[in-house]
N, C-alpha and C positions, 0 to 999 in steps of 0.2 A: 515812471512807466506804470507801476501799480495804481497810483492815483487816477491816471487817465483811464485805465481799464475800470475802476469803480465807478468813475463819472458815466461812462458808457453804459454799463450795466444799469445804473440808476436812471439814466435817460430813456433806455429800453423799457424798462419796467413802468415809468411813468406814462410813455406813449402807449403801452397796452392797456394800462388802467384807463385813460382817457378815452380811448376807442371803445372800451367796454361800456362805458357810460354815456356814450352817445346816442343820438336817436337813429334807429335803424329804418325809419320810415313804416310803412304799414304793418301792422302785426299780422299773424296767421289768418285773421278773419277780414283783412282789407280795411280794418279801421286805422284812419291816419290821424284821429284825435289824440292829443296829448293829455296826460293827466295833470289836473291842476296842481299848483304848488301847494305846500302845507298850509298856507293861509286861507286857501279856497276850499278847505275840507269842512264837511259838516261836523257837528257836534258828536255824531256817532263815529267819526274818523274816516267814513267813505266818502269818496269824491263822487259827484253826481255827474253822469255823462248824458242825461236825457233818455237813457234806454228804459228807465223806470217811470216815465210819465204816464199819468192816469190815462186810460183810454177815452177818446171823443166819440160821442153818438153822432151819427151822420147829419141829423137834423138840429144840432145844438146851436144855440145862440153864442155867438162868439163876444167875449168881453176882453178889450185890450187892457193890459197892466204893464206899466213901466216901474222896473225896479233899478233903484240908484242909491249910493250913499246912505243906506239904512233907512230907505223910505220907499213905500208903494204909492204909485198914482194910478188910479184912485186908491185911498185907503179904506174906502167904504164902497160895497157893490151891493146893489138891491136887485134880487131876482124873485120870480114866482115860484111857488112851492111846486114840485113835479117838474119843473122846467129842466131840460138838459142844457148844460152851460159847458163851453169851452173856454178856458183862460188862455189867452195869448200873451204870453210872458216875455217881454224884451228887457234884457239887462243892459244897461248902458256903461257899467264900469268894472264889474267883476262878476263871478259865479254868484247867482242868487237862485233861490228857489220859493216856491209858492206852495205852502202847506195847509191843508184843512183837515185836522186829525180825525174828527168826528164824521168826516165824509170819505175818508180814505182817499184824499185828493192830493197829488203831488205832481209839480211841474218844476223844471230846472232848466236854467238858461246860462250858458257861458257869456263871458263879456262880449258886448256887441252881437249878441245872437238872439233870436227868438225862438221859444218853444212852445208847444200847444198841449193842453192837457184837459181833460174833461171831469164831470161829476154832475150829479143829480141830487138836490136836497128835497126830499119829500116833506120834511117836518118844518112848519114855519117857526122861525126864531133866529137868534143871533148866533153865528158861528165865527170864532175868532180864526184869522189866518196870520201866517208868519213865515220868516225865512229862517231856515234851520241851519244856514251856515254860521260857523263857530263865531260868537259874538254879535251877530247881527240882531237876533231878537232882543237880546239884553240892551242893545242901543236903540231900541224902539221901533225896528222893522217889523210892525204888526198891521193889521186892519181888521176890519168886520165884514163879514157876508151877512147881510140881512136877508132872510126868506120871508116873504109875505104870502098871504092867501090870494 
C-alpha cells in the first residue's frame, strides 16, 4: 500500500513538472515565437528574434542574401557609397544573422524565414560581414561588402 502511494505521489509530481515546462502559447505581449534552442544562440549567449534588426530607409535598394550551412549567397556585395541598402536575409536551414560591425548593421532570420534590415555605407572600402551564431563564423560564414564611389 505504501509503495502504491509513493508511485502516485511521484506520478503527480512528474505531471506537474511536465506541465510547467510546456508551451503556454502567446506570452503577455502576444508574441507566439518560441526561443531557439541552445545551438541557435549567438556567441554572446542571446537568441535573436528579429526585433533588433537594423532599420530600413524607405528608398533603400533591396539586396537578397541567402544563408545556409555556413555560407552566404552572395558572399560579396557591391554598393555605391552613400546608398541606402536593405539586406533581405533568407535562412534556409537554421537561425542565421548578417552582421557588419563597422556599419552597426544586424539582420537575423530564423529557419525558413526572411528578415530585412538596412544600413548606409558612406565611406568607400571593403567591410567584412559574418554570421554571429556560435560556430558559424569560425566555420567560414563570412563575406565582404564592397563600397565603391
